[in-house]
Each structure stands twice: as structure tokens, then as C-alpha cells.
N, C-alpha and C positions, 0 to 999 in steps of 0.2 A: 505493499499500499505506499502510496507517495505521501509527501509530506502534506500536499493540497487538499489529496480527500480526506486525511484525518482531520484537519482543519476546519471541513465542510462537514464531516460528521458531529463536532461539536461547536456548530452552528455559528462560526465566526465566518460569516460571510459579510461580502461587504453589504448586501440588502436587508442582511442581519446582525448588524455590528454587538450585540450584546447577548445574544443568544435570545432564549423563551422571555426572559426578566431583563431586559436590556434599561431599562429606563427605572428600576427599583434598586433597592437595596439586599442584601443579606445578613440577618442577624442570627447568630449562633450564640448558644449558651449552654454551659456544661453544667449538670448538675451535682452540686456538692458531695463528696464522698458519704457524709451521713445521712444523707436523703437518697441515696440509690437504693432501689429494689432489688435485693437477694445482690447488693455491692456488685452488680451489674453499671459498668459505665454508661451513662445517658446522655446523648446531646439532642438539643432542639434546635431547627434551624430556620428560620424563618425569612420569605421570599416578602416583600414590599412591592407590590405592584401599585404603579401611579398612572394615571391617563387613561387611554381606550381600554387597556386590559383590565384595569381596575373597575373601569365600567363595567367589561364582561363579566368581573369574576362578583360584582355584586347582584348584577343581575341573575345571576347561575345560583347563587346564595339564596336570593329573596326568593326564586321561584321553587327550591327547595325547602325551604321552611314554610310557604303557603301551603306545599303539599303534606308535609307532617303536621301542620296543625289542621289541614283539613282530616285526615286520616284520625289522628285524635278526635276530633270531634264524632267522628262515625262510627269510633272504637273505644267508647266509656271505658272507663277502667271500672271494675268491679271488687269491692273488698268485700 
């Protein structure tokens, strides 16, 4: 595989300079040793989207939340 093919697979083409999240930030957080489940290392990575990508994600999340709320209203919990 040539270097150019490898670069294209990583999303670093001129028409897509930052990959899937070119206009956002990435925040990483490692859980402290005392808070790890069973001693396992845990790392959270949050990708912050902005602009058009953020609006698309917001719309998708709103649709899913509405679907869940509709399902919950049609299937009341019996105690």
C-alpha cells in the first residue's frame, strides 16, 4: 500500500482535511485508579462537533428521544 492510499483511508484528503470531525475538538479523560471498575483502566473520549455536523447530530438525537418517549407512553411500567 502506498503512503497516499494510507492517507486517504485515514480521512486526510484535501476535500476532507480533518476527517469525520474536522471542525471539533477531542477531550480525553482517564478515570483515577480508585474509581476503576475491578482495577480496569477506563478512558473516555468525547468528540465535540460544531456547525452542520452538530446540527445533524442534534436532529438525530431529538428524533431518538421522541421515539423513546412515545414508546414509554405506550408501554407504561406496571409495579
